[in-house]
C-alpha distance (Angstrom), angle and dihedral (degrees) to the residues before:
residue distance angle dihedral
M1 . . .
T2 3.78 . .
P3 3.81 121.3 .
F4 3.81 89.5 -111.2
H5 3.78 91.8 56.3
Q6 3.80 90.3 47.4
I7 3.80 89.6 52.8
L8 3.81 89.3 50.9
G9 3.77 90.0 51.1
N10 3.84 91.7 46.9
N11 3.83 89.9 50.5
L12 3.78 90.5 48.8
V13 3.84 89.9 57.0
A14 3.79 92.0 47.0
N15 3.80 94.1 45.9
I16 3.78 93.4 49.1
T17 3.82 89.2 48.5
N18 3.80 97.8 48.8
F19 3.82 96.8 41.3
T20 3.76 92.1 45.3
V21 3.78 87.8 55.7
W22 3.81 90.2 49.8
F23 3.79 94.5 47.9
A24 3.79 92.0 42.9
I25 3.81 96.3 51.6
T26 3.82 88.1 50.5
F27 3.76 91.7 53.3
W28 3.79 94.2 41.8
I29 3.82 95.2 47.8
F30 3.82 90.3 52.3
I31 3.84 90.9 50.0
E32 3.82 90.5 49.0
T33 3.77 99.1 42.7
Q34 3.84 105.4 19.7
S35 3.81 84.3 -141.3
V36 3.81 123.1 141.2
F37 3.79 87.0 -172.0
A38 3.81 90.6 62.2
T39 3.81 94.3 49.2
G40 3.82 91.3 47.5
M41 3.76 90.7 51.2
I42 3.80 90.9 54.1
A43 3.81 90.5 55.8
G44 3.78 89.6 46.7
I45 3.82 91.8 50.6
Y46 3.80 91.4 52.4
L47 3.83 93.9 49.0
V48 3.75 96.1 43.1
F49 3.82 93.3 47.3
T50 3.81 90.2 47.4
A51 3.79 90.8 53.3
A52 3.80 94.3 43.3
F53 3.78 99.0 46.8
G54 3.82 99.5 42.6
F55 3.81 95.8 95.2
W56 3.76 93.3 47.3
L57 3.77 96.4 46.2
G58 3.78 89.8 47.3
S59 3.81 90.8 56.0
I60 3.77 89.7 50.8
V61 3.82 89.8 54.6
D62 3.84 92.5 48.1
H63 3.83 96.5 47.0
N64 3.82 97.1 46.4
S65 3.77 142.6 44.5
K66 3.79 107.0 -76.0
R67 3.82 90.4 -132.4
I68 3.81 92.0 50.4
A69 3.79 90.2 47.7
M70 3.82 89.9 53.3
M71 3.78 90.8 47.3
G72 3.81 88.9 50.1
S73 3.77 88.4 51.2
S74 3.82 90.4 56.3
L75 3.77 92.8 45.4
V76 3.83 93.4 51.3
S77 3.80 90.8 46.6
F78 3.87 89.5 50.4
L79 3.81 91.9 52.1
F80 3.77 94.2 48.9
Y81 3.85 91.4 47.3
V82 3.79 89.6 50.6
A83 3.81 91.2 52.2
A84 3.82 90.1 48.2
L85 3.80 91.7 49.6
V86 3.86 89.1 52.1
M87 3.80 89.5 52.5
L88 3.78 90.6 47.6
L89 3.80 93.0 52.7
A90 3.82 92.3 44.8
E91 3.80 94.8 48.3
P92 3.81 114.5 150.2
A93 3.82 110.9 -130.5
G94 3.82 110.5 -76.1
A95 3.83 95.3 0.1
F96 3.79 93.1 129.5
T97 3.79 96.2 48.2
D98 3.84 94.9 64.9
P99 3.83 108.3 84.6
F100 3.80 90.2 -161.2
G101 3.81 97.6 42.9
P102 3.83 118.1 123.4
Y103 3.84 93.0 -138.6
L104 3.80 90.3 58.7
W105 3.80 94.7 49.1
V106 3.82 93.8 46.7
F107 3.76 86.6 53.9
V108 3.80 91.7 48.1
L109 3.82 92.1 49.2
L110 3.84 91.8 51.2
V111 3.77 91.5 50.7
M112 3.77 94.1 45.1
L113 3.77 93.3 47.9
G114 3.80 87.4 55.5
V115 3.81 88.4 53.2
I116 3.82 93.0 45.6
A117 3.81 90.9 52.6
G118 3.79 86.5 66.3
N119 3.85 89.7 65.9
V120 3.77 87.6 80.8
R121 3.84 85.5 74.8
S122 3.78 93.5 53.9
I123 3.81 89.1 56.1
A124 3.83 96.9 40.7
L125 3.77 96.9 47.9
P126 3.86 98.0 65.2
T127 3.86 89.3 47.2
L128 3.83 88.4 53.5
V129 3.77 88.4 51.8
T130 3.80 86.9 57.6
I131 3.81 91.7 50.3
M132 3.77 101.4 40.9
I133 3.81 104.7 32.5
A134 3.80 128.4 65.8
E135 3.81 114.3 -113.5
D136 3.81 95.2 -111.8
E137 3.80 91.5 53.1
R138 3.79 99.4 43.9
D139 3.82 95.5 93.2
K140 3.81 88.9 57.3
A141 3.81 91.9 47.3
N142 3.80 89.2 50.4
G143 3.77 87.5 54.3
L144 3.79 88.8 56.7
V145 3.81 88.2 51.1
G146 3.82 88.4 54.0
M147 3.78 89.4 49.0
V148 3.83 91.7 53.7
T149 3.81 88.8 50.4
G150 3.80 89.7 51.5
I151 3.81 94.0 48.7
G152 3.76 89.3 49.7
F153 3.82 93.0 49.0
L154 3.83 92.2 48.3
T155 3.85 93.4 46.9
T156 3.79 93.4 45.5
S157 3.81 93.2 51.4
V158 3.79 89.9 51.8
I159 3.81 103.8 43.4
S160 3.82 105.7 33.7
G161 3.75 95.4 72.0
F162 3.82 93.1 47.2
L163 3.80 91.3 50.9
V164 3.79 92.4 52.8
A165 3.80 91.3 46.8
W166 3.82 93.1 49.3
G167 3.83 101.7 41.6
G168 3.83 111.6 -6.9
M169 3.82 119.9 -134.0
W170 3.76 91.3 -35.9
L171 3.78 92.1 69.7
V172 3.81 91.7 40.4
L173 3.82 93.4 54.9
I174 3.78 94.5 44.4
L175 3.80 92.0 53.1
A176 3.85 90.1 42.7
L177 3.83 90.6 54.9
A178 3.79 91.8 48.2
S179 3.82 95.9 49.3
T180 3.82 92.9 41.3
I181 3.81 92.8 55.3
L182 3.82 88.5 45.5
A183 3.82 91.3 56.0
F184 3.79 89.8 46.5
V185 3.80 94.5 52.1
H186 3.78 93.1 45.1
L187 3.85 90.7 54.1
G188 3.76 89.5 48.9
F189 3.81 90.8 61.8
L190 3.84 94.5 42.5
R191 3.76 117.8 96.0
V192 3.81 119.0 -152.3
N193 3.81 123.2 178.1
E194 3.77 102.1 -140.9
G195 3.79 94.2 168.0
R196 3.80 92.6 -127.7
P197 3.87 110.2 172.9
V198 3.80 116.4 -111.9
P199 3.85 109.6 -121.1
V200 3.81 113.3 -110.7
E201 3.82 114.5 -127.4
G202 3.81 110.1 -104.9
E203 3.86 93.1 11.9
I204 3.81 113.7 128.7
Q205 3.79 109.3 -120.5
P206 3.79 121.3 -146.3
P207 3.80 114.5 -103.9
R208 3.79 115.0 -93.5
T209 3.75 100.0 -127.7
V210 3.77 135.9 145.5
D211 3.84 87.7 -113.4
I212 3.81 100.1 -168.4
A213 3.77 91.9 175.3
G214 3.82 92.3 53.6
T215 3.77 91.2 48.2
I216 3.77 93.2 51.0
A217 3.81 89.0 48.0
I218 3.84 90.5 54.5
I219 3.80 90.7 50.3
A220 3.77 92.0 46.4
A221 3.79 91.1 50.9
V222 3.81 90.8 62.8
P223 3.84 109.8 75.7
G224 3.81 110.6 -119.3
L225 3.80 96.3 1.1
F226 3.79 94.6 117.0
A227 3.83 87.2 50.3
L228 3.78 89.8 54.8
I229 3.79 93.3 51.4
F230 3.79 92.5 46.1
F231 3.84 91.1 47.1
A232 3.83 87.8 55.5
T233 3.78 88.7 46.8
F234 3.82 90.8 52.5
N235 3.83 89.1 50.6
N236 3.77 89.6 52.3
F237 3.79 89.7 47.7
L238 3.82 89.6 57.8
G239 3.80 89.1 38.4
G240 3.77 89.1 62.7
I241 3.83 86.4 72.8
F242 3.84 87.3 67.0
M243 3.81 89.9 50.1
A244 3.81 91.3 51.9
L245 3.78 102.9 37.2
L246 3.82 114.5 18.9
D247 3.79 96.0 84.2
A248 3.80 91.9 47.0
Y249 3.81 91.5 50.7
G250 3.78 93.9 45.0
L251 3.82 91.3 49.4
S252 3.81 89.6 51.3
L253 3.82 87.7 64.3
V254 3.85 105.0 36.7
S255 3.84 140.4 14.1
V256 3.76 121.6 -83.3
E257 3.83 91.5 -107.9
V258 3.82 93.0 53.6
W259 3.81 92.2 44.6
G260 3.81 92.8 50.2
L261 3.83 92.1 49.5
L262 3.79 92.3 43.5
F263 3.78 92.1 51.3
G264 3.77 90.8 51.2
V265 3.79 91.3 52.7
L266 3.81 91.7 46.0
S267 3.79 89.0 56.8
T268 3.80 88.7 71.0
A269 3.80 84.4 77.9
F270 3.81 88.4 76.6
I271 3.79 90.1 56.1
V272 3.82 96.4 45.8
S273 3.84 89.1 47.6
G274 3.81 92.4 51.2
I275 3.79 91.6 49.7
V276 3.83 92.1 50.3
I277 3.80 92.8 48.2
S278 3.85 91.0 49.0
R279 3.82 88.6 55.6
T280 3.81 102.5 38.9
G281 3.82 106.0 23.0
L282 3.82 124.9 -150.3
G283 3.82 102.7 -75.5
K284 3.80 129.3 -108.4
N285 3.79 93.9 -59.4
P286 3.85 111.5 44.0
L287 3.79 90.2 179.8
R288 3.79 91.5 61.8
T289 3.82 89.5 47.4
L290 3.81 89.1 52.7
L291 3.81 91.9 54.6
L292 3.79 94.4 43.5
V293 3.77 90.2 50.2
N294 3.79 89.3 52.1
L295 3.77 90.6 49.4
I296 3.81 89.3 55.4
T297 3.79 95.7 46.0
W298 3.76 94.8 48.2
S299 3.79 91.7 45.7
V300 3.79 88.0 54.4
C301 3.81 89.5 48.6
C302 3.80 88.4 57.6
V303 3.81 93.0 60.0
F304 3.81 111.4 24.4
T305 3.79 93.8 86.7
L306 3.81 99.4 35.2
Q307 3.80 88.1 110.0
S308 3.79 131.0 26.9
S309 3.78 97.0 -103.7
I310 3.78 128.6 136.5
W311 3.83 89.2 -157.6
L312 3.80 91.6 54.7
L313 3.78 90.3 46.7
T314 3.80 90.9 48.4
A315 3.78 93.7 51.5
G316 3.84 91.5 47.9
C317 3.81 93.0 49.2
F318 3.81 91.2 48.1
V319 3.86 92.0 53.0
W320 3.81 89.9 45.4
M321 3.82 93.4 52.6
F322 3.81 92.7 41.6
M323 3.76 91.3 55.1
A324 3.82 97.3 44.0
P325 3.87 95.2 79.4
Y326 3.77 89.5 50.6
A327 3.77 90.9 57.1
E328 3.81 94.0 46.7
A329 3.81 93.6 45.1
A330 3.81 91.8 48.3
E331 3.83 92.3 51.3
H332 3.82 91.9 47.0
T333 3.84 93.6 46.5
T334 3.79 90.5 51.9
L335 3.80 94.2 48.3
Q336 3.76 92.4 45.5
K337 3.80 91.0 61.0
V338 3.77 104.1 36.7
V339 3.86 99.8 40.9
P340 3.85 119.8 69.6
L341 3.78 111.7 -109.4
E342 3.79 94.5 -121.5
R343 3.82 89.2 59.3
Q344 3.78 100.7 39.9
G345 3.77 97.2 95.7
R346 3.80 92.5 56.4
V347 3.86 92.2 43.5
F348 3.80 91.7 49.9
G349 3.82 87.6 45.8
F350 3.81 90.7 50.1
A351 3.82 90.9 49.5
Q352 3.81 90.7 48.1
S353 3.80 91.9 50.5
V354 3.84 96.1 47.4
E355 3.78 97.1 38.9
Q356 3.83 96.2 44.7
A357 3.80 91.9 49.3
A358 3.83 90.6 66.4
S359 3.81 102.7 61.1
P360 3.82 99.1 57.2
L361 3.80 90.8 46.7
T362 3.79 91.1 56.7
A363 3.85 91.7 41.6
F364 3.76 91.9 53.9
L365 3.83 92.5 46.6
I366 3.78 103.8 38.1
G367 3.86 96.7 52.9
P368 3.84 95.9 62.4
Y369 3.83 91.7 37.0
T370 3.76 91.3 53.7
Q371 3.82 93.3 43.8
F372 3.76 97.6 47.9
V373 3.82 104.1 28.5
V374 3.79 115.4 19.4
I375 3.86 99.3 37.9
P376 3.83 92.8 52.3
F377 3.83 87.7 44.0
M378 3.83 90.0 57.3
T379 3.82 97.6 35.8
D380 3.76 104.9 54.6
G381 3.83 103.6 -21.8
Q382 3.76 136.3 94.0
G383 3.81 93.4 -69.9
A384 3.77 92.9 56.8
Q385 3.80 90.9 49.6
T386 3.86 93.7 46.0
I387 3.82 105.4 41.0
G388 3.83 103.0 3.0
G389 3.81 91.8 99.6
W390 3.82 92.9 71.0
F391 3.83 103.8 12.0
G392 3.81 96.6 47.0
T393 3.75 132.9 -123.4
G394 3.74 136.8 -111.5
P395 3.87 137.5 63.2
D396 3.83 95.0 -55.2
R397 3.81 90.9 53.1
G398 3.77 89.4 50.0
I399 3.82 88.8 57.3
A400 3.84 89.8 45.5
L401 3.80 91.0 54.0
V402 3.80 90.8 55.6
F403 3.83 90.2 54.9
T404 3.80 91.9 48.3
V405 3.79 93.5 49.9
A406 3.83 90.6 45.6
G407 3.80 89.6 53.3
L408 3.78 93.5 50.7
I409 3.80 90.4 50.3
G410 3.82 90.5 48.7
V411 3.78 92.5 49.9
L412 3.82 92.6 49.6
V413 3.82 93.5 48.4
T414 3.82 92.6 46.3
I415 3.83 91.5 51.5
L416 3.82 89.9 50.1
A417 3.81 89.2 48.9
L418 3.79 92.0 52.1
N419 3.77 89.8 55.9
S420 3.74 96.9 39.3
R421 3.82 127.7 114.9
P422 3.87 93.9 -126.3
Y423 3.81 89.7 57.0
K424 3.75 92.8 51.7
R425 3.78 93.0 45.0
L426 3.82 94.3 49.6
S427 3.79 91.6 45.3
A428 3.82 90.3 53.0
F429 3.83 91.5 45.3
Y430 3.80 89.7 50.3
A431 3.78 93.0 50.8
G432 3.78 93.6 49.6
A433 3.80 101.1 35.1
P434 3.81 119.8 107.2
D435 3.75 117.7 -122.6
S436 3.81 109.1 -79.1
T437 3.82 91.3 -125.2
E438 3.74 91.2 61.4
T439 3.80 90.5 69.6
A440 3.79 95.1 40.3
E441 3.75 126.1 79.9
G442 3.76 111.7 -106.8
P443 3.81 138.8 60.9
K444 3.76 125.5 -42.5
P445 3.76 112.2 -107.4
A446 3.75 114.6 -96.8
């Protein structure tokens, strides 16, 4: 097994661990408090912290060995999980049943900081693809990265609920500590030639700062790169609609047991997609692939809720999940070529911060808007009277209308992007740019 495949396996273990902890604490807190407010706050904490820490985590990746940064990620997660376990064992009577209690939220913050520390890996891994994989094979390697993400997502959705049911957060944290230290030790024995320059004695080294201004300057120097990041941000903005409404719509059609099982099965689309990308790649212009993938997904979004059908919904969700790794791999492949290696961590961190900030904003806004405006509009309002005869009426059709409108907006924006000047400029720059490792100190990928 090559070092790259070992790193993928190591990241798979870490991802499953951290996301299982995140899912499990959400389930457990709801069981303890019966508070939707509390579970919503946990999701908000994760998304806000991800957006806030992206720059800083990216600078850590740039200024240190990627392997050491990933080991540090595991170590920090381990320490936060230990602190959380101590709080769990020392719980004052009833402290975890009060959704507004300070003891509960200190515990939640410790757990979530352990999860967030794992984000170093999601930034370091694409930079390691740049270092370890030849340019013409990176799109396929990025497909494998998407497959690992899919396997982690599927596994997490299956096991977290069982762990909470069998042993609560105590069992979850014990297993998280064991698997985290396992990932740490494995990386300690793994040797990766990153080609980092050895400091010359007496030579003044550049300061190790977050350097937001320098990162923005690097992005601005690549024609159309800001447009790519903001296009991905816009997609996440619309994607927040899925975060807010998909479960509610699915549960309007089937029971919670069927929906949970169905969603787990649908997650296999991530795995199938990753395998296909690892075999076929993304074509000569990953940016064009990215936009065509978005055109397909938003077109599906226009129609997968036109009628109240679980089979139509299932088919639409499968296509959406199948296409998601294509979009992520295409963005990563583009950035890996046009951004200098020594800056990639901060650029990936910047993209993570900006793009992740969009989904929670939509999720927080679209829920109340759907509840108080769209659902009445499609229940006994003008919408029900105008299109209710063929579209249907009621709360579930109000949610369906939001998906359809979001899909139409996504299609329109994607068509505009395909014909835009920034797309053409970035495509031309990508085609003519040298490999990013050629201007960075270190070995050429092999």
